[in-house]
Each structure stands twice: as structure tokens, then as C-alpha cells.
C-alpha positions in Angstrom: 171.9 227.6 156.9 170.7 230.5 154.8 168.9 228.1 152.5 167.1 226.6 155.5 165.7 230.0 156.5 164.9 230.7 152.9 162.9 227.5 152.6 161.2 228.0 156.0 158.7 230.4 154.7 160.4 233.7 155.6 160.9 234.7 152.0 164.5 235.9 152.6 167.4 235.3 150.4 171.0 234.8 151.6 171.9 238.5 151.4 168.9 239.6 153.5 169.6 237.0 156.1 173.3 238.1 156.2 172.1 241.7 156.7 169.7 240.6 159.5 172.5 238.7 161.2 174.9 241.6 161.0 172.2 244.0 162.4 171.4 241.6 165.3 175.1 241.3 166.1 175.5 245.1 166.0 172.5 245.6 168.3 173.7 243.0 170.7 177.2 244.6 171.0 175.6 248.1 171.2 173.5 246.9 174.1 176.5 245.4 175.9 178.6 248.5 175.4 175.7 250.6 176.6 175.3 248.6 179.8 179.1 248.8 180.5 179.1 252.5 179.9 176.2 253.0 182.3 178.0 251.0 185.0 181.3 253.0 184.5 179.4 256.3 184.4 177.6 255.7 187.7 180.5 253.9 189.3 181.4 256.7 191.8 177.7 256.9 192.9 177.5 253.1 193.3 180.7 253.0 195.4 179.4 255.8 197.5 176.1 254.1 198.0 177.9 250.9 198.9 180.0 252.7 201.5 177.0 254.5 202.9 175.1 251.2 203.3 178.0 249.7 205.1 178.0 252.6 207.5 174.3 252.5 208.0 174.4 248.8 209.0 176.4 249.7 212.0 173.7 251.9 213.5 170.0 251.4 214.2 167.3 252.1 211.7 166.0 255.4 213.3 169.5 256.7 213.6 170.3 255.8 210.0 167.2 257.6 208.8 168.1 260.7 210.9 171.7 260.5 209.5 170.4 260.6 205.9 168.0 263.4 206.7 170.7 265.5 208.4 173.0 265.0 205.4 170.2 266.2 203.1 169.4 269.2 205.3 173.0 270.3 205.8 174.1 269.9 202.1 171.0 269.7 199.9 172.7 270.7 196.6 173.7 267.2 195.3 170.4 265.7 196.2 168.5 268.5 194.5 170.7 268.1 191.4 170.1 264.3 191.2 166.4 264.8 191.8 166.1 267.3 188.9 168.2 265.1 186.6 166.1 262.1 187.2 162.9 264.1 186.8 164.1 265.5 183.5 165.1 262.0 182.3 161.7 260.7 183.3 159.9 263.5 181.5 161.9 262.8 178.3 161.0 259.1 178.5 157.3 259.8 179.2 157.1 262.4 176.3 159.1 260.5 173.7 158.6 256.8 174.2 154.8 256.8 173.4 155.5 258.7 170.2 158.3 256.4 169.2 156.2 253.4 170.1 153.3 254.6 167.8 155.7 255.1 164.9 157.2 251.7 165.6 153.8 250.0 165.4 152.9 251.8 162.2 156.2 250.9 160.5 155.9 247.3 161.6 152.4 247.2 160.1 153.4 248.9 156.8 156.8 247.2 156.2 157.0 244.8 153.3 159.9 242.6 154.4 161.7 241.6 157.6 164.8 243.4 156.5 162.9 246.6 156.0 161.2 246.1 159.4 164.6 245.6 161.1 166.0 248.7 159.4 163.1 250.9 160.3 163.1 249.6 163.9 166.8 250.5 164.1 166.1 254.0 162.9 163.4 254.4 165.6 165.7 253.1 168.3 168.4 255.5 167.2 165.8 258.4 167.3 164.8 257.3 170.8 168.4 257.4 171.9 169.0 260.8 170.3 165.8 262.4 171.7 165.6 260.8 175.1 168.8 259.6 176.5 171.7 261.3 174.8 170.9 264.9 175.9 170.2 263.8 179.5 173.5 261.8 179.6 175.5 264.7 178.2 174.0 267.0 180.8 174.9 264.7 183.7 177.8 265.8 185.7 179.3 265.0 189.1 176.7 266.3 191.6 177.9 269.6 193.0 178.6 269.5 196.8 178.6 265.7 196.9 182.0 265.8 198.8 180.5 268.1 201.5 177.4 265.9 201.7 179.6 262.8 202.2 181.6 264.6 204.9 178.3 265.6 206.7 177.0 262.1 206.4 180.3 260.7 207.8 180.3 263.1 210.8 176.7 262.5 211.7 177.1 258.7 211.3 180.2 258.8 213.5 178.3 260.7 216.2 175.5 258.2 216.0 177.9 255.3 216.4 179.6 257.0 219.3 176.3 257.7 221.1 174.4 254.5 220.3 177.2 252.1 219.7 177.6 249.5 216.9 175.0 246.9 216.1 177.7 244.3 215.4 179.6 242.5 218.2 183.3 242.4 218.6 183.2 238.7 217.5 181.8 239.8 214.1 183.4 239.2 210.8 186.9 240.8 210.9 187.9 243.5 208.5 191.6 243.5 207.6 192.4 241.5 210.7 190.3 243.7 213.1 186.7 243.5 214.3 184.1 245.9 213.0 184.0 247.7 216.4 187.7 248.3 216.3 187.5 249.7 212.7 184.5 251.8 213.7 186.4 253.1 216.7 189.5 253.9 214.6 187.4 255.8 212.0 185.5 257.7 214.7 188.6 258.7 216.5 190.3 259.7 213.2 187.3 261.9 212.3 187.2 263.5 215.8 190.9 264.3 215.7 190.8 265.6 212.1 187.8 267.7 212.9 189.5 269.3 215.9 192.7 269.8 214.1 190.8 271.4 211.2 189.2 273.9 213.4 192.5 274.8 215.0 194.3 275.0 211.7 191.8 277.3 210.0 191.9 279.6 213.1 195.7 279.8 212.8 195.3 280.7 209.1 192.6 283.3 209.8 194.1 285.1 212.7 197.0 286.9 210.9 194.6 287.8 208.1 192.1 289.4 210.4 194.9 291.2 212.2 195.4 293.3 209.1 194.3 296.9 209.5 191.3 298.2 207.5 192.4 300.2 204.4 192.1 304.0 204.1 189.6 304.0 201.3 189.8 307.8 200.8 193.5 307.8 200.2 193.3 304.7 198.0 190.5 306.2 195.9 192.6 309.3 195.3 195.5 307.1 194.4 193.3 305.1 192.0 192.0 308.3 190.4 195.6 309.6 190.0 196.8 306.4 188.3 193.8 306.3 186.0 194.3 310.0 185.0 198.0 309.2 184.1 196.9 306.2 182.1 194.2 308.3 180.4 196.7 310.8 179.1 198.4 308.1 177.1 195.1 307.2 175.5 195.5 309.1 172.2 194.8 308.0 168.6 196.2 309.8 165.6 193.2 310.8 163.4 195.2 313.0 161.1 194.2 311.0 158.1 190.5 311.2 158.7 190.1 314.3 156.4 191.8 312.3 153.7 189.1 309.6 154.0 186.4 312.2 153.6 188.3 313.7 150.7 188.4 310.3 148.9 184.8 309.7 149.7 183.8 313.1 148.1 185.4 312.0 144.9 182.7 309.4 144.4 179.5 310.5 142.7 176.2 310.8 144.5 173.2 308.9 143.4 172.0 311.7 141.1 175.5 312.2 139.7 175.9 308.5 139.1 172.5 308.3 137.4 173.5 311.2 135.1 176.8 309.5 134.4 175.1 306.3 133.4 172.5 308.1 131.3 175.3 309.8 129.4 177.0 306.5 128.7 173.9 304.6 127.9 172.6 307.1 125.4 169.1 306.4 124.4 169.0 303.2 126.5 167.2 303.5 129.8 169.3 302.9 132.9 167.8 300.3 135.3 166.5 301.7 138.6 168.1 299.0 140.7 171.6 300.1 139.6 171.3 303.5 141.2 169.5 302.0 144.2 172.5 299.6 144.8 174.9 302.5 144.5 172.9 304.6 147.0 172.8 301.7 149.4 176.6 301.3 149.3 177.2 305.0 149.8 174.8 305.1 152.8 176.5 302.1 154.4 179.9 303.8 154.1 178.6 307.1 155.4 177.0 305.4 158.4 180.2 303.6 159.3 182.1 306.8 158.9 179.7 308.6 161.3 180.2 305.9 163.8 184.0 306.4 163.6 183.7 310.1 164.1 181.3 309.7 167.0 183.7 307.2 168.7 186.7 309.5 168.2 184.8 312.4 169.6 183.5 310.4 172.6 186.9 309.2 173.7 187.6 311.9 176.4 184.1 311.7 177.8 184.1 307.9 177.9 187.5 307.9 179.7 186.2 310.3 182.3 183.1 308.2 182.7 185.3 305.1 183.2 187.3 306.9 185.9 184.2 308.0 187.8 182.6 304.6 187.7 185.9 302.9 188.7 186.3 305.1 191.7 182.7 304.5 192.9 183.1 300.8 192.1 186.3 300.6 194.2 184.7 302.3 197.2 181.6 300.1 197.1 183.6 296.8 196.8 186.1 297.7 199.5 183.8 299.3 202.1 183.7 297.3 205.3 186.3 294.8 204.2 189.7 294.2 205.8 193.0 293.6 204.0 194.9 296.6 202.9 197.0 294.4 200.6 193.9 293.2 198.7 192.6 296.8 198.4 195.9 297.9 196.9 195.8 294.9 194.6 192.3 295.9 193.6 193.7 299.4 192.6 196.3 297.8 190.4 193.8 295.4 188.8 191.4 298.3 188.0 194.3 300.3 186.5 195.3 297.3 184.3 191.7 296.8 183.2 191.5 300.4 182.3 194.5 300.0 180.1 192.9 296.9 178.5 189.7 298.9 177.9 191.8 301.6 176.2 193.5 299.1 174.0 190.2 297.5 173.0 188.8 301.0 172.2 191.9 301.8 170.1 191.8 298.5 168.3 188.1 298.8 167.4 188.6 302.4 166.1 191.7 301.5 164.0 189.9 298.4 162.6 187.0 300.5 161.5 189.4 303.1 160.0 191.2 300.3 158.0 187.9 298.8 156.9 186.7 302.2 155.6 189.9 302.7 153.6 189.5 299.3 152.1 185.9 299.9 151.3 186.7 303.0 149.3 188.6 300.8 146.9 185.7 298.3 146.9 183.3 301.1 146.0 185.3 301.9 142.9 185.1 298.3 141.8 181.3 298.3 142.5 181.0 301.5 140.5 182.7 299.9 137.5 180.5 296.8 137.9 177.3 298.8 138.0 178.3 300.7 134.9 178.7 297.4 133.2 175.3 296.3 134.4 173.7 299.5 133.1 175.2 299.1 129.7 174.6 295.4 129.6 171.5 294.3 131.6 172.4 290.6 131.0 175.5 291.0 133.1 175.4 289.6 136.7 174.7 291.9 139.6 177.7 292.7 141.9 177.7 291.9 145.6 176.4 294.6 147.9 178.1 293.5 151.1 180.7 295.9 152.3 183.6 294.8 154.6 183.2 297.8 156.8 179.6 296.9 157.8 180.8 294.6 160.6 183.9 296.5 161.6 182.3 299.8 162.6 179.1 298.6 164.3 180.7 298.1 167.8 183.4 300.6 168.6 183.0 301.6 172.2 183.6 298.8 174.7 181.4 298.4 177.7 182.7 299.9 180.9 181.1 297.3 183.3 182.9 294.5 181.7 186.3 296.0 182.6 185.6 296.6 186.3 187.0 293.5 188.2 185.6 292.4 191.6 187.8 292.7 194.7 189.6 289.4 195.4 188.4 287.4 198.3 190.7 286.8 201.3 190.9 283.1 200.6 192.2 283.6 197.0 195.6 285.0 198.2 196.3 282.0 200.5 196.2 279.1 198.0 195.1 275.8 199.3 195.2 277.1 202.9 192.7 279.7 201.9 190.5 277.2 200.2 190.3 275.2 203.5 189.5 278.2 205.6 187.3 280.0 202.9 184.1 279.9 204.9 185.8 281.4 208.0 187.7 284.0 206.0 184.5 285.1 204.3 183.0 286.2 207.6 185.9 288.6 208.3 185.1 288.3 212.0 188.1 288.1 214.3 186.1 287.0 217.3 184.5 284.2 215.3 188.0 283.0 214.3 189.0 283.2 218.0 186.0 281.1 219.1 186.7 278.6 216.3 190.3 278.2 217.4 189.4 277.8 221.0 186.9 275.1 220.1 189.5 273.3 218.0 192.4 273.5 220.5 190.1 272.7 223.4 188.6 269.6 221.8 192.0 268.5 220.4 193.7 268.9 223.8 191.0 267.1 225.8 190.7 264.3 223.1 194.5 263.7 223.0 194.8 263.6 226.8 191.9 261.3 227.2 193.1 259.0 224.4 196.6 258.7 225.9 195.2 258.0 229.4 192.8 255.4 228.1 195.4 253.7 226.0 197.9 253.7 228.9 195.4 252.1 231.2 194.7 249.2 228.8 196.8 246.2 230.1 196.5 244.4 226.7 197.3 247.5 224.7 193.9 247.1 223.1 192.5 250.0 221.0 190.2 252.1 223.3 186.5 252.5 222.7 184.7 255.7 221.8 183.1 256.2 225.2 185.5 259.0 226.1 185.0 261.1 223.0 181.8 262.8 224.2 183.2 263.7 227.7 186.3 265.0 226.0 184.3 267.1 223.7 182.4 268.6 226.6 185.6 269.3 228.5 187.1 270.9 225.4 184.0 273.2 225.1 184.2 274.0 228.8 187.9 274.9 228.5 187.2 277.1 225.4 184.3 278.9 227.1 186.4 279.5 230.2 189.4 280.8 228.4 187.3 283.0 226.1 185.4 284.6 229.0 188.6 285.0 231.0 190.4 286.7 228.0 187.5 289.0 227.1 185.9 289.6 230.4 189.2 289.7 232.4 190.7 292.4 230.2 187.5 294.5 230.3 187.8 294.7 234.1 191.2 296.3 234.1 191.1 298.2 230.8 188.9 300.7 229.1 187.4 299.4 225.8 188.7 296.4 224.0 192.4 295.7 224.6 194.3 293.9 221.8 194.5 290.2 222.5 197.3 287.8 221.5 195.3 285.0 219.9 198.1 282.5 219.9 198.6 282.9 223.7 194.9 282.4 224.1 195.0 279.2 222.0 198.0 277.9 224.0 196.1 278.6 227.3 193.0 276.8 226.0 195.1 273.8 224.9 196.8 273.5 228.3 193.5 273.9 230.1 192.0 271.2 227.9 194.9 268.8 228.4 194.8 269.1 232.2 191.1 269.4 232.5 190.7 265.8 233.5 193.1 266.3 236.4 191.3 269.5 237.4 188.0 267.7 237.5 189.5 264.9 239.7 191.0 267.5 242.0 187.7 269.4 242.2 185.9 266.2 243.1 188.4 265.5 245.9 188.1 269.0 247.1 184.4 268.7 247.1 184.6 265.5 249.2 187.0 267.1 251.6 184.8 270.2 252.0 181.8 267.9 252.7 183.8 266.1 255.4 184.9 269.4 256.9 181.4 270.8 257.0 180.1 267.6 258.6 182.8 267.0 261.2 184.6 270.3 261.4 188.2 269.0 261.0 190.3 267.7 258.2 193.2 265.3 258.0 193.9 262.8 260.8 191.7 264.7 263.3 188.8 264.5 261.0 189.4 260.9 260.4 189.5 260.3 264.2 186.2 262.1 264.6 184.6 260.1 261.8 185.8 257.0 263.5 184.4 258.1 266.8 181.1 259.0 265.1 180.8 255.3 264.1 181.5 253.4 267.4 179.8 250.3 266.1 182.4 250.0 263.4 184.6 247.4 264.9 186.2 246.1 261.7 189.9 245.6 261.8 192.3 248.0 260.1 193.0 245.5 257.3 189.3 245.3 256.5 189.0 249.0 256.4 192.0 249.4 254.1 190.6 246.7 251.8 187.2 248.5 251.7 189.0 251.8 250.9 191.0 250.1 248.1 187.8 248.6 246.7 186.1 252.0 246.7 189.1 253.6 245.0 189.1 250.8 242.3 185.4 251.4 241.7 186.0 255.2 241.4 188.9 254.6 239.0 186.8 252.2 236.9 184.0 254.8 236.8 186.5 257.5 235.7 187.8 255.2 233.0 184.3 254.4 231.7 183.4 258.1 231.5 186.8 259.2 230.3 187.2 261.7 233.2 
């Protein structure tokens, strides 16, 4: 086969053909692996897109467009991230591909053999991958906030399905043995129940947290200052050996003394100028580090006092207007621990500088001996001028701001429960938690009562539709508003100021009111009908019925027909109540 291609006018020998075959095989498998990698990399996004398309098929096109727009408006972060990533990838392709294409054309024109053309083309493709795709793919991450965007999309799509209904009929293609309408109803009811239970749950989590009294910042600031003062007294470094460092340093000759020493040993030979310059540079470097050490040692008390003042002010600013005495006390302990760490870093830096200076004194003696050798023998190599203390004494005083921790959030002390209720705990508003709990318990109670009633009225035990969700939601909101106004306004009538309320009792009252709200509305409707009859005929009960019968003398229907008409009207009213979930 190789001989066939060689004789075909390509001018390739067997080795070159083998190289081309290996290169082509390598490029083919690289392309296959690249495509598989792309599919695996974007698999979560593709699955999410497929699920979203399946949900959009169940609603009309305007509703689907509004659902997508609401998801983008409510949680824009993942869409902005994907937009910026694709824009950066497009810019890289636009900027790099023309340049690589020009180089590719030039190399193809100038190459002498097919093997050389293939090799240069491979290099250009590798360069295109490195400059264009690799950096963008390395920067790609899971879009932030995509889970919240999916939740928003699911909620809005569920509301759209409940209001507008499904586009598919019950006789559509079954999904796991059930029609699409049943699956949509099950998903919608599940989302509604989960949403109501979530609101009730986070309110239960937030109420005891918000019941905590506000901390006394004045007393806690004094306690913090006392603890920091006690810790500061333990901050002491023994510098008794500092004078010995200076004594050993004074034993080394100055630049002039070292020049005189070299001149004496060299005799009539002239001492090179760079020798004394090197010695002077070494001495100045050691003296500068020693001055930094002395300055850090002298500044220790002042820096400790500055830390205490900044920590006290920082504590007051971070805890002002926040609830949670336990978190404030924990903040005091954290600041005290950070102050101890700051002292340890300060001490470690100073002691490292001290050890480096002691070691450098021995190095200076070695450098002195080497410089003497250079002065006597100019052919000798020059010694190194880097001192180990030059990096150990440049940064001795740690920054204070880096050791002042922020106050912990309320959600951080509650684990996964705090993560679920983080947005509510961040407000630190007890009335907002009360309103959230009332909405959750009201919606959950009305939804549960309507679902049980709807399911019990189904003769074939068929899964109920979603028509009762919106009325249940309205009844739940009504119960929440009623109980909230009764709790807040009712206590204001009989008390002066705001009386403490038991949130759990209010939640229980709202739940009971929501569960029996359907019966209350039916009772109110009957009372309204009775009141209308009373206002028209002036009597109720049997007397009113007799008067109504007398008011219609032409009604000569038998009693059985009247009872049948009454049963028919009752059945129509019952059917109307079932349709509206009332």
C-alpha cells in the first residue's frame, strides 16, 4: 500500500506515509474525545434544557415566553454568567482564528513536503486550542444561581399550568402509566404543598431566633476591652540579647576601617573599589534590618493599644442594631482569639528577624574573609551579596484589619436549617417572620382541606385536578390576613403599646381557620341566603316558607316535583362548589 502511494506521484516514502497515517489517526481520536468531552461537560445544561422544553410544551407559547422572562428577571445571575462566557468565547474565536488561518495559509504555501505541511498544521491547531478554547473551558463553571433559577422557572410554569391548563389531553401519551395531565397535576400539587410547608418551616425556625433579646453592647464592649487587656499583658518578648547583637556588630570594621585593613595587607597593591562597596552594602543591609527589629520591639505596646481600640469600635459597629446575644458573645470570643493570633504572628516575625540577624553576623565574617581574598587576588571569584536577613525583617508588624473577624450571621449557627431560612433570618424582622408563617400555615391548611375534600368526592378515586389550588391559595391568604389583623389590632385595643404575642398560637389559629375556611364560606353563603329571605318575607323557617308559597299562588306543582327541583338545585350548587374548590 505504501508503494502504491509512493508511485502515485506524492513523492512520499514508506516512513512518511506511516507518519501521516499515525497523525491522521491521532487527530481523528482527538476529535472524537473532544466531542465526547463537550457532551459530558454540558450534560447538566442539556438535561435542564430538555426538562424545560418538556414543561414548556404543556403551556401556550405566550405563557412559555412569560415563564422564561420571569425566571430571567427573578434570578438573572446564571443567565448573565452564561452570556458573558459565550461572549468571551466568541471574542477569543474572532480574534485568534483569523490570525491562525493566515499562518496556516502561509505555512501551507511554504511547506516542502506533505509531512511537513501536516506537522505545521498540527502545531497551528494546537496553538488555536491553547489560545482560544482551553482558557475559556478552564474558566467555565456551573452557573451560579442556576438552582434558584430552575426553582423560579418551575414555580412560574406550575402557576401557568394551573391557570391556563395543559395543552395535552388526558388521552395523550402516558408517562409511567399515567397521562400527562395527571403527572402535571401531581407535580403542581407537590410544588404547592412544598412551597406552603417551606414558608411554615422557615417561620418556625426564625421565630425563636427573633425572640432573643438585643445584646447590651456597652457591657459587652467593656467585657471585650477587659479580655483584650488581659491578653495584652501576656504579650511580652524577651529582648535581653539585643545588646549582644549590637556588641557583635560593633566588632566588625566599618567601610573605612576595612579599606585600611585591606591596604595594610595588600601592601603596594591597590585595593579594588568594588570590594569596599560590597562590604558597605552588606553592613547597611544588616543595620537596616536591625533598625526594623528595634522599631518593631518599641512599637509593640502602641500597636497592642491600637488593636484594642480598633477592635472595640469594630465590635460596636458590627453588632449595632442586630439581635442575638449569643452571637455577640461569640463575636467577643472570636475577636479575643484573633488578637491572640495577631500577637503570636507579631512574636513569630520578631523572633525570626532576630534569628536571621544572628545568623547574618556569622555570614558577614565569611564575606569579610572572601573579600580579603578578592583584594589580595583579583582573579578570585566575587562572593554572594545576598543576606538571609533581607527577607526576614522586611515585614514584622502584622496588619490589624486582617485579624478583625466579622460577626457571624444568624443562619450560620443553625446548620442546614439556617441555610434554608437564610433570607428570612437576614432581615431580622419578627413581624415579617410572623407574616411568612401565617401565609405558609394558611395556604397549607386550606390546600390540605380542599385536597382531602376533592379526593373524597371522587367516586373513582381519581387524582383531583388543579382547579382548587388558586381558591385554596386565596382562602389561605384571607385566613392569614384575618388572624394577623386580629392578633395585632385586637391586642392594641385592650393594651397600651405592643403586647408580646405567642407566634405558635397565632400559627395554630391561622391553620385552623384555613382548614375550616371552606365550611365558613358555605355557612356564610347560607346565612346570606337566609337573610335575603328574611328581608323579603319577614319570617324565617316554616313560616317564611309558607309565606313564600303563598306569594306564588300559581305554583301548583306537587310536593314531589318541588322536592325534586330542590334536590336538583342542591346538586348544581354542590357541583359548583366542587369545581371552584369552595
